[in-house]
C-alpha positions as a Markdown table, in Angstrom:
| # | Residue | x | y | z |
|---|---|---|---|---|
| 1 | Met | -4.4 | -6.8 | 4.3 |
| 2 | Lys | -2.1 | -5.1 | 1.8 |
| 3 | Ile | -2.5 | -1.9 | -0.3 |
| 4 | Asn | -0.8 | -0.5 | -3.3 |
| 5 | Leu | -0.2 | 3.2 | -3.5 |
| 6 | Tyr | -0.2 | 5.4 | -6.7 |
| 7 | Leu | 1.4 | 8.6 | -5.6 |
| 8 | Met | 2.4 | 12.0 | -6.9 |
| 9 | Lys | 3.2 | 15.5 | -5.6 |
| 10 | Tyr | 3.4 | 16.9 | -2.1 |
| 11 | Lys | 0.1 | 15.3 | -1.0 |
| 12 | Gly | 1.3 | 11.9 | -2.1 |
| 13 | Leu | 4.6 | 12.3 | -0.2 |
| 14 | Lys | 2.8 | 13.4 | 3.0 |
| 15 | Val | 0.3 | 10.5 | 2.8 |
| 16 | Leu | 3.1 | 8.0 | 2.4 |
| 17 | Glu | 4.9 | 9.4 | 5.4 |
| 18 | His | 1.7 | 9.2 | 7.4 |
| 19 | Ile | 0.9 | 5.6 | 6.5 |
| 20 | Ile | 4.5 | 4.6 | 7.3 |
| 21 | Asn | 4.2 | 6.1 | 10.7 |
| 22 | Lys | 0.9 | 4.3 | 11.3 |
| 23 | Asn | 1.6 | 0.9 | 9.8 |
| 24 | Ser | 4.2 | 0.5 | 7.1 |
| 25 | Glu | 3.6 | -3.2 | 6.8 |
| 26 | Ile | 0.3 | -2.6 | 5.1 |
| 27 | Ile | 2.1 | -1.2 | 2.0 |
| 28 | Asn | 2.6 | -3.8 | -0.7 |
| 29 | Tyr | 3.9 | -1.5 | -3.5 |
| 30 | Val | 4.4 | 2.2 | -4.2 |
| 31 | Cys | 4.1 | 3.5 | -7.8 |
| 32 | Ile | 5.4 | 7.0 | -8.4 |
| 33 | Gly | 4.3 | 9.4 | -11.1 |
| 34 | Asn | 6.0 | 12.5 | -12.5 |
| 35 | Asp | 4.5 | 15.8 | -13.4 |
| 36 | Lys | 6.7 | 18.0 | -15.6 |
| 37 | Gln | 4.3 | 20.9 | -15.4 |
| 38 | Ile | 5.2 | 21.9 | -11.9 |
| 39 | Asn | 8.4 | 23.0 | -10.4 |
| 40 | Asn | 8.7 | 20.0 | -7.9 |
| 41 | Asp | 6.6 | 16.9 | -8.3 |
| 42 | Tyr | 8.3 | 15.3 | -5.2 |
| 43 | Ala | 9.0 | 12.1 | -7.1 |
| 44 | Asn | 12.6 | 12.0 | -5.8 |
| 45 | Glu | 11.5 | 12.6 | -2.2 |
| 46 | Ile | 9.0 | 9.8 | -2.5 |
| 47 | Ile | 11.7 | 7.4 | -3.9 |
| 48 | Leu | 14.0 | 8.3 | -1.0 |
| 49 | Ile | 11.4 | 7.5 | 1.6 |
| 50 | Cys | 10.6 | 4.2 | -0.1 |
| 51 | Lys | 14.3 | 3.3 | 0.0 |
| 52 | Lys | 14.7 | 4.4 | 3.6 |
| 53 | Asn | 11.8 | 2.2 | 4.7 |
| 54 | Asn | 12.6 | -0.8 | 2.4 |
| 55 | Leu | 9.4 | -0.5 | 0.5 |
| 56 | Asn | 8.7 | -2.0 | -2.9 |
| 57 | Phe | 8.4 | 0.8 | -5.4 |
| 58 | Cys | 8.5 | 1.6 | -9.1 |
| 59 | Lys | 8.0 | 4.4 | -11.5 |
| 60 | Arg | 4.8 | 4.7 | -13.5 |
| 61 | Ser | 6.5 | 3.3 | -16.6 |
| 62 | Glu | 7.2 | 0.1 | -14.6 |
| 63 | Glu | 3.8 | -0.4 | -13.1 |
| 64 | Asn | 3.3 | -3.7 | -14.8 |
| 65 | Gln | 5.5 | -5.3 | -12.2 |
| 66 | Ile | 3.2 | -4.4 | -9.3 |
| 67 | Ser | 1.7 | -7.4 | -7.6 |
| 68 | Lys | -2.0 | -7.5 | -6.6 |
| 69 | Ala | -3.2 | -6.1 | -3.3 |
| 70 | Asn | -6.5 | -6.0 | -1.4 |
| 71 | Tyr | -6.9 | -2.3 | -2.2 |
| 72 | Ser | -5.2 | 0.4 | -4.2 |
| 73 | Ile | -5.2 | 4.1 | -3.4 |
| 74 | Ala | -4.4 | 6.8 | -6.0 |
| 75 | Ile | -3.5 | 10.3 | -5.0 |
| 76 | Ser | -2.9 | 13.1 | -7.6 |
| 77 | Trp | -2.8 | 10.3 | -10.2 |
| 78 | Arg | -3.3 | 11.7 | -13.7 |
| 79 | Trp | -3.7 | 8.4 | -15.7 |
| 80 | Ile | -6.3 | 5.7 | -16.0 |
| 81 | Leu | -5.6 | 2.6 | -14.0 |
| 82 | Lys | -7.3 | -0.1 | -16.0 |
| 83 | Glu | -6.1 | -3.3 | -14.3 |
| 84 | Val | -6.7 | -2.3 | -10.7 |
| 85 | Asp | -9.3 | -3.9 | -8.5 |
| 86 | Asn | -10.8 | -2.1 | -5.5 |
| 87 | Leu | -9.3 | 1.2 | -6.5 |
| 88 | Ile | -9.9 | 4.2 | -4.1 |
| 89 | Ile | -9.2 | 7.7 | -5.4 |
| 90 | Leu | -8.6 | 10.7 | -3.2 |
| 91 | His | -9.7 | 13.8 | -5.0 |
| 92 | Asp | -9.0 | 17.5 | -4.2 |
| 93 | Ser | -12.6 | 18.6 | -3.8 |
| 94 | Leu | -15.9 | 18.0 | -2.1 |
| 95 | Leu | -17.4 | 15.9 | -4.9 |
| 96 | Pro | -19.5 | 16.1 | -7.0 |
| 97 | Lys | -18.2 | 19.7 | -7.2 |
| 98 | Tyr | -15.1 | 20.3 | -9.2 |
| 99 | Arg | -14.7 | 16.9 | -10.8 |
| 100 | Gly | -11.7 | 16.8 | -13.1 |
| 101 | Phe | -8.3 | 18.5 | -13.2 |
| 102 | Ala | -6.5 | 20.9 | -10.8 |
| 103 | Pro | -9.7 | 21.3 | -8.7 |
| 104 | Leu | -8.0 | 23.2 | -5.9 |
| 105 | Val | -6.7 | 25.8 | -8.3 |
| 106 | Ser | -10.1 | 26.3 | -9.7 |
| 107 | Gln | -11.6 | 26.6 | -6.2 |
| 108 | Leu | -9.2 | 29.3 | -5.1 |
| 109 | Ile | -9.7 | 31.3 | -8.3 |
| 110 | Asn | -13.5 | 31.2 | -7.7 |
| 111 | Gly | -13.1 | 32.2 | -4.1 |
| 112 | Glu | -14.5 | 29.1 | -2.4 |
| 113 | Asn | -14.5 | 29.4 | 1.3 |
| 114 | Thr | -14.4 | 25.7 | 2.0 |
| 115 | Ile | -12.1 | 23.2 | 0.4 |
| 116 | Gly | -11.6 | 19.5 | 1.1 |
| 117 | Val | -10.9 | 15.9 | 0.0 |
| 118 | Ser | -13.2 | 13.1 | -1.2 |
| 119 | Ala | -12.4 | 9.4 | -1.1 |
| 120 | Ile | -14.3 | 7.5 | -3.7 |
| 121 | Leu | -14.4 | 4.0 | -5.1 |
| 122 | Ala | -13.4 | 4.3 | -8.8 |
| 123 | Asn | -15.6 | 3.3 | -11.6 |
| 124 | Gln | -15.4 | 3.7 | -15.4 |
| 125 | Phe | -16.2 | 7.5 | -15.3 |
| 126 | Tyr | -13.7 | 9.9 | -13.9 |
| 127 | Asp | -14.5 | 11.2 | -10.4 |
| 128 | Lys | -18.1 | 9.8 | -10.5 |
| 129 | Gly | -17.5 | 6.9 | -8.2 |
| 130 | Asp | -19.5 | 6.4 | -5.0 |
| 131 | Leu | -18.3 | 8.4 | -2.0 |
| 132 | Ile | -16.6 | 6.7 | 1.0 |
| 133 | Ile | -15.7 | 9.8 | 3.1 |
| 134 | Gln | -15.2 | 13.5 | 2.8 |
| 135 | Lys | -13.2 | 15.9 | 4.9 |
| 136 | Ser | -13.2 | 19.7 | 4.7 |
| 137 | Cys | -11.6 | 22.8 | 6.1 |
| 138 | Asn | -12.3 | 26.6 | 5.8 |
| 139 | Ile | -9.9 | 29.0 | 4.2 |
| 140 | Phe | -9.6 | 32.8 | 4.2 |
| 141 | Tyr | -8.4 | 35.1 | 1.5 |
| 142 | Pro | -5.9 | 36.1 | 0.4 |
| 143 | Ile | -4.3 | 32.7 | 0.4 |
| 144 | Lys | -1.5 | 31.3 | -1.8 |
| 145 | Ile | -1.8 | 27.8 | -3.3 |
| 146 | Lys | 1.2 | 26.5 | -1.3 |
| 147 | Asp | -0.6 | 27.4 | 1.9 |
| 148 | Ala | -3.9 | 26.0 | 0.8 |
| 149 | Leu | -2.2 | 22.7 | -0.1 |
| 150 | Ile | -0.8 | 22.5 | 3.5 |
| 151 | Leu | -4.3 | 23.1 | 5.0 |
| 152 | Asn | -5.9 | 20.6 | 2.6 |
| 153 | Asn | -3.3 | 18.0 | 3.3 |
| 154 | Gln | -4.8 | 17.6 | 6.8 |
| 155 | Cys | -8.0 | 16.5 | 5.0 |
| 156 | Tyr | -6.0 | 13.9 | 3.1 |
| 157 | Leu | -4.6 | 12.5 | 6.4 |
| 158 | Glu | -8.0 | 12.3 | 8.0 |
| 159 | Cys | -9.4 | 10.4 | 5.0 |
| 160 | Ile | -6.4 | 8.0 | 5.1 |
| 161 | Asp | -6.9 | 7.4 | 8.9 |
| 162 | Tyr | -10.5 | 6.5 | 8.2 |
| 163 | Leu | -9.5 | 4.0 | 5.5 |
| 164 | Leu | -6.7 | 2.5 | 7.5 |
| 165 | Asn | -9.1 | 1.9 | 10.3 |
| 166 | Ile | -11.4 | 0.0 | 7.9 |
| 167 | Phe | -8.5 | -2.0 | 6.5 |
| 168 | Gln | -7.1 | -3.0 | 9.9 |
| 169 | Thr | -10.4 | -3.9 | 11.6 |
| 170 | Gly | -11.8 | -5.8 | 8.6 |
| 171 | Lys | -14.9 | -3.7 | 8.3 |
| 172 | Asn | -16.9 | -3.4 | 5.1 |
| 173 | Ile | -16.5 | -0.1 | 3.2 |
| 174 | Ile | -19.8 | 1.7 | 3.2 |
| 175 | Thr | -20.4 | 4.1 | 0.2 |
| 176 | Phe | -23.1 | 6.5 | -0.9 |
| 177 | Pro | -23.8 | 7.8 | -4.4 |
| 178 | Gln | -22.9 | 11.3 | -5.5 |
| 179 | Lys | -25.6 | 13.8 | -6.3 |
| 180 | Glu | -25.4 | 14.0 | -10.0 |
| 181 | Asp | -27.6 | 17.1 | -10.3 |
| 182 | Gln | -25.0 | 19.0 | -8.3 |
| 183 | Ala | -22.0 | 18.0 | -10.4 |
| 184 | Thr | -19.5 | 20.6 | -11.7 |
| 185 | Tyr | -16.2 | 20.2 | -13.6 |
| 186 | Ser | -12.7 | 21.7 | -13.7 |
| 187 | Leu | -10.9 | 21.5 | -17.0 |
| 188 | Trp | -7.3 | 20.5 | -17.6 |
| 189 | Arg | -4.8 | 23.4 | -17.8 |
| 190 | Asp | -2.0 | 24.2 | -20.2 |
| 191 | Asp | 0.4 | 27.0 | -20.8 |
| 192 | Gln | -2.3 | 29.4 | -22.0 |
| 193 | Asp | -4.1 | 29.0 | -18.7 |
| 194 | Tyr | -1.4 | 30.9 | -16.8 |
| 195 | Leu | -2.1 | 34.1 | -18.6 |
| 196 | Ile | -3.6 | 36.9 | -16.6 |
| 197 | Asn | -6.9 | 38.2 | -17.9 |
| 198 | Trp | -6.9 | 41.9 | -17.1 |
| 199 | Tyr | -10.6 | 42.0 | -18.0 |
| 200 | Asp | -11.4 | 40.3 | -14.8 |
| 201 | Ser | -11.9 | 42.1 | -11.5 |
| 202 | Ser | -8.8 | 43.0 | -9.4 |
| 203 | Glu | -10.0 | 40.6 | -6.7 |
| 204 | Lys | -10.3 | 37.7 | -9.1 |
| 205 | Ile | -6.9 | 38.4 | -10.7 |
| 206 | Lys | -5.2 | 38.4 | -7.3 |
| 207 | Arg | -6.9 | 35.1 | -6.5 |
| 208 | Phe | -5.7 | 33.7 | -9.8 |
| 209 | Ile | -2.1 | 34.9 | -9.3 |
| 210 | Asp | -2.1 | 33.3 | -5.8 |
| 211 | Ala | -3.6 | 30.1 | -7.1 |
| 212 | Val | -1.2 | 29.3 | -9.9 |
| 213 | Gly | 2.0 | 30.2 | -8.0 |
| 214 | Glu | 4.6 | 27.8 | -6.5 |
| 215 | Pro | 4.6 | 24.8 | -7.0 |
| 216 | Tyr | 2.9 | 25.7 | -10.4 |
| 217 | Pro | 4.8 | 27.8 | -13.0 |
| 218 | Gly | 3.1 | 31.1 | -12.0 |
| 219 | Ala | 0.9 | 33.7 | -13.5 |
| 220 | Lys | 2.3 | 35.5 | -16.6 |
| 221 | Thr | 1.5 | 38.6 | -18.6 |
| 222 | Lys | 3.4 | 41.0 | -20.9 |
| 223 | Leu | 4.8 | 44.3 | -20.0 |
| 224 | Asn | 5.4 | 46.5 | -23.0 |
| 225 | Gly | 5.8 | 43.3 | -25.1 |
| 226 | Ala | 8.2 | 41.4 | -22.7 |
| 227 | Glu | 6.8 | 38.3 | -20.9 |
| 228 | Ile | 6.9 | 38.5 | -17.1 |
| 229 | Leu | 5.9 | 36.3 | -14.2 |
| 230 | Val | 3.9 | 37.9 | -11.4 |
| 231 | Asn | 4.4 | 36.5 | -7.9 |
| 232 | Asp | 2.7 | 38.9 | -5.5 |
| 233 | Thr | 0.0 | 41.6 | -5.7 |
| 234 | Asp | -2.3 | 43.7 | -3.6 |
| 235 | Val | -5.8 | 44.9 | -4.4 |
| 236 | Tyr | -5.7 | 48.7 | -4.6 |
| 237 | Ser | -8.6 | 51.1 | -3.9 |
| 238 | Asp | -10.5 | 51.9 | -7.1 |
| 239 | Val | -10.9 | 55.3 | -8.6 |
| 240 | Phe | -13.3 | 56.7 | -11.2 |
| 241 | Ile | -11.7 | 56.4 | -14.7 |
| 242 | His | -13.5 | 58.0 | -17.7 |
| 243 | Asn | -11.6 | 56.0 | -20.3 |
| 244 | Arg | -11.1 | 52.7 | -18.5 |
| 245 | Asp | -8.5 | 51.0 | -20.6 |
| 246 | Val | -7.5 | 47.7 | -18.8 |
| 247 | Gly | -3.9 | 46.8 | -18.4 |
| 248 | Lys | -2.6 | 50.4 | -18.3 |
| 249 | Val | -0.6 | 51.7 | -15.4 |
| 250 | Ile | -2.5 | 54.5 | -13.6 |
| 251 | Phe | -0.1 | 55.0 | -10.6 |
| 252 | Leu | 3.4 | 54.3 | -9.6 |
| 253 | Glu | 3.6 | 53.9 | -5.9 |
| 254 | Asn | 7.2 | 53.5 | -4.6 |
| 255 | Lys | 8.0 | 52.5 | -8.2 |
| 256 | Lys | 5.4 | 49.6 | -8.0 |
| 257 | Pro | 2.8 | 49.7 | -10.8 |
| 258 | Val | -0.9 | 50.0 | -10.1 |
| 259 | Ile | -2.8 | 48.5 | -13.0 |
| 260 | Val | -6.3 | 49.2 | -14.3 |
| 261 | Cys | -8.5 | 46.1 | -14.3 |
| 262 | Ala | -12.1 | 45.8 | -15.7 |
| 263 | Lys | -13.2 | 46.3 | -12.1 |
| 264 | Gly | -10.8 | 47.7 | -9.5 |
| 265 | Leu | -7.0 | 48.3 | -9.5 |
| 266 | Leu | -4.2 | 45.9 | -8.8 |
| 267 | Met | -0.7 | 46.8 | -7.5 |
| 268 | Ile | 2.2 | 44.5 | -8.5 |
| 269 | Lys | 4.5 | 44.0 | -5.6 |
| 270 | Glu | 6.8 | 41.3 | -7.1 |
| 271 | Ala | 7.3 | 40.3 | -10.7 |
| 272 | Tyr | 10.2 | 39.2 | -12.9 |
| 273 | Tyr | 11.1 | 39.2 | -16.6 |
| 274 | Lys | 10.8 | 35.5 | -17.6 |
| 275 | Asp | 14.0 | 35.5 | -19.8 |
| 276 | Thr | 16.4 | 37.2 | -17.3 |
| 277 | Asn | 14.7 | 36.7 | -13.9 |
| 278 | Lys | 15.3 | 40.4 | -13.3 |
| 279 | Ser | 12.7 | 42.2 | -11.2 |
| 280 | Ile | 10.5 | 44.7 | -13.0 |
| 281 | Ile | 10.6 | 46.8 | -9.9 |
| 282 | Pro | 11.5 | 49.7 | -9.7 |
| 283 | Leu | 9.4 | 50.4 | -12.7 |
| 284 | Thr | 10.5 | 53.7 | -14.1 |
| 285 | Phe | 8.5 | 54.0 | -17.3 |
| 286 | Phe | 5.0 | 55.3 | -16.3 |
| 287 | Arg | 3.4 | 54.9 | -19.7 |
| 288 | Ser | 3.4 | 51.1 | -19.5 |
| 289 | Arg | 0.8 | 48.6 | -20.5 |
| 290 | Phe | 0.3 | 45.0 | -19.2 |
| 291 | His | -1.6 | 42.6 | -21.5 |
| 292 | Ser | -2.1 | 38.9 | -22.1 |
């Protein structure tokens, strides 16, 4: 029994390490993808592990050299694999919820209390394949994306253990269909999707900022016309405002701005000017406006 692996990002790295520790001989080939939209796609780390363990590997641009295997497993893979038989995809949600792109980010923004991973047999429609196994874990807010990734990674490893047991014992893979009437989707994200919407509630804005931080580029807004990146915030007790004008600073607490949202207030604890990487704190100009 041999498997090919199509891997990206932190979760791909951790799954590869896990499989090597369990049974490195099952790995036929590792194909490595790049993601320029995040600060570290872990491609170099995956290459180093392959070299250290004498594994056959290639970059995505060279995938035509990969020999056939009994099964292939794709993790965080963003591209269609047309010539692959018996393809298993591990997806960052409890399908059929959050099919599509960056599902974990969308779940955190929406305040989901349970996250997880689904292993499916791929078909011609993205994320619609029959389910093999799902693993989940509970999360509590506030939580940053880097911490959610670590928690969800355990779900990946549990799914991999289940699959490895099937491969090594020669059992048949049993699948069950997704419930189509419960399907939801998460759209792809681009640069505009990192803009803070001050017309949201303070709670949702905080979840958004925490969800698009490291390893992603981070939430951004403008302060008096200058673009800034916001790293850390706290929800602040709301007050009654007669002329609720979102984005305006209402208080400066220890030179940290408290900003009016459509519902609630939000204190910025850590933020930097994008061009200079200089902190906006201490903020000395009270009459300041944040906007997208």
